[in-house]
N, C-alpha and C positions, 0 to 999 in steps of 0.2 A: 505493499500499500503506500502510497507516495503522500507525504505529508509536506504541506507548505505553511512557513511560519515566518515571522518577520525575520528573527535574526537565528540560523542555523544553531541547535544546541553546542556543537564542537566550538563555533567562534565565540560564543556566550561564556564556555568554560576557560578558553584562552585569556580572554579578554579580565575575567576573574570571578565570573559570575559563582556565587553560593551555589551548594547543591539544594539548596531549598527553593533557590529561584528557578533553578532547573525544573525539579519536580513539582512545583508550583505552574510553570510554563507549560510542562508536559500533562498536566491535569485539566488546567485550562482549555488546552488543544481538543484534548480526548472531550471534555464536556461540550464544548461547541460542534464539534464533528458528530456525535451524537443528537444533541439537538438537533443541527440540520436535517438528519437522517429522521427524526422523530417527524419533524414538520414535512419534509419531504413525502413520506409514507402517510399519512394523514389528507396530504393533497392527493396522493396518487390512488387512495380509497374512496375518497371523496367523488372525485373526476371518474372513476370507474363504476362508481354503483350504479347510474343505468343501465350500464351493458351487463352488468351483473343480475340487476333485475329482471331483465329480458332473460337473460341464459336461463335462470333459473325458472322463471314464471309465476314470481311472486314477487310482492314488494318487502324489500330490507330496510327499515329506516336507519338513515345513518345521519347523526347529528351528532352536535358538539354539548347538546343538554344533559351528559352523562353524569350519574350519579358520582360522587367523592369519591367513592369506592374503585372505579375506573381510573379516576386522575392520578390516585393514590399509587393505584398498579403502575402506571405510564411514567409518574414518575420516578417508581422505584427501578422499571428497565433504565430509564435516562442513567440514574446514579449508578446502576451496578454495570452499565455497558461502560461507561465513563471511567468507574474503576478497573474494570475489567481489562480495558483496552490500554 
């Protein structure tokens, strides 16, 4: 996987960045990448729902008025994806 960042980690290390700075940069990049993937997946699901409804022959309601339990699940997926990557 190719990652783009403002300053490469090797350069920051040579310049004198602390280990905690490098870890913070890596975690922030992982969180932003996972957040972008989550937003993209919501967009794709929303865009493809009419085609899916036609294929299945029934109406599946896709809305963002989900209960707090689902938002908690998505937040957990976002956090675990950022930590595991």
